[in-house]
C-alpha positions in Angstrom: 73.0 177.7 83.3 71.7 174.2 82.8 72.4 174.2 79.1 76.0 175.2 79.8 76.4 172.5 82.4 74.9 169.9 79.9 77.2 171.0 77.2 80.3 170.7 79.5 79.2 167.4 80.6 78.4 166.1 77.0 81.7 167.6 75.9 83.6 165.8 78.8 82.0 162.6 77.8 82.9 163.0 74.2 86.5 163.6 75.2 86.6 160.5 77.6 84.9 158.5 74.8 87.5 159.6 72.1 90.3 159.1 74.7 89.1 155.5 75.4 89.2 154.6 71.6 92.9 155.5 71.6 94.2 153.8 74.8 97.4 152.3 73.1 99.0 155.6 73.5 100.2 155.9 69.8 96.9 157.2 68.6 93.9 155.0 67.3 95.5 154.1 64.0 92.3 153.6 62.1 89.6 153.4 64.8 86.3 155.1 64.0 83.6 156.8 65.9 80.1 157.6 64.7 78.5 160.8 66.3 74.8 160.6 65.7 72.6 163.3 67.1 69.0 164.3 67.2 69.6 167.3 64.7 72.3 168.7 62.6 70.7 172.1 62.5 71.0 173.0 66.4 73.5 175.4 67.6 74.2 173.2 70.5 75.0 170.3 68.4 77.2 172.5 66.0 79.3 173.2 69.0 79.5 169.5 69.9 80.6 168.7 66.3 83.5 171.3 66.6 84.6 169.7 69.9 84.2 166.1 68.4 86.4 167.2 65.6 89.0 168.7 67.5 89.2 165.6 69.7 89.2 163.2 66.5 92.0 165.1 65.2 94.0 165.1 68.4 93.4 161.2 68.8 93.7 160.3 65.1 90.3 159.2 64.8 88.0 158.7 61.8 84.9 160.7 63.0 81.5 160.3 61.2 78.9 163.0 62.2 75.5 162.3 61.3 71.9 163.2 62.3 68.6 164.3 60.6 67.9 168.0 59.9 65.1 168.1 62.5 64.6 166.6 65.7 61.4 165.0 65.0 62.9 163.0 62.2 63.0 159.8 64.2 63.1 157.2 61.5 66.1 159.0 59.9 67.8 159.0 63.1 67.3 155.2 63.8 68.4 154.3 60.3 71.6 156.3 60.7 72.4 154.5 64.0 71.6 151.1 62.4 74.1 152.0 59.5 76.6 152.9 62.1 76.1 149.6 63.9 76.4 147.8 60.6 79.6 149.7 59.6 81.1 148.5 62.8 81.8 152.0 64.2 83.3 151.6 67.5 82.2 153.5 70.7 78.5 153.2 70.4 78.3 150.9 73.3 80.4 153.4 75.3 78.2 156.1 74.3 75.4 154.2 75.6 77.1 153.5 79.0 78.1 157.0 79.2 74.5 158.2 78.8 73.4 155.8 81.5 76.2 157.0 83.8 75.0 160.6 83.1 71.5 159.7 83.7 72.5 158.2 87.1 74.4 161.2 88.2 71.5 163.5 87.4 69.1 161.6 89.2 71.3 161.5 92.1 71.7 165.3 91.9 68.0 165.6 91.6 67.4 163.6 94.7 70.0 165.5 96.6 68.4 168.7 95.5 65.1 167.7 96.7 66.5 166.6 100.1 68.3 170.0 100.3 65.1 171.8 99.4 63.3 169.9 102.3 66.0 170.4 104.9 66.1 174.3 104.0 62.4 174.4 104.4 62.5 172.8 107.7 65.3 175.3 108.9 63.3 178.1 107.6 60.4 177.1 109.8 62.7 176.7 112.9 64.1 180.0 112.4 60.8 181.8 112.3 59.6 179.8 115.3 62.8 180.9 117.2 62.2 184.7 116.0 58.6 184.4 117.4 59.8 183.1 120.9 62.5 185.6 121.2 60.2 188.6 120.5 58.4 187.5 123.8 61.5 188.3 125.7 62.2 192.0 126.6 65.3 193.3 128.5 64.5 195.7 131.4 66.8 198.5 132.0 
């Protein structure tokens, strides 16, 4: 369930990111977006690539997809990011901002979940106490 939610959130972020690139209303006209991921061999990222390709086509963007074959190849991933920055691929700052916003939402949701769990536990304790007290009363016929 969480994986599906994360995929939907990432897809929405990517669509918003690609939309932001073509804000002039007539397509991006040569704008480029670099999508650099942790691993190109993951099913999750393969579905992200498909969504990114569709959005790039729809908004007339030049999309470059890159990533190491394994998630542990941090050096290759850092090198790819540096190359994208040097190549002046747009949207890297927007992705960083988007990830920060997602992180903030996740932290807020986590805090809300913890608070809800605490309130639920307190209500459960109160229900038990009320049940114990009502058992003491008996109706006489």
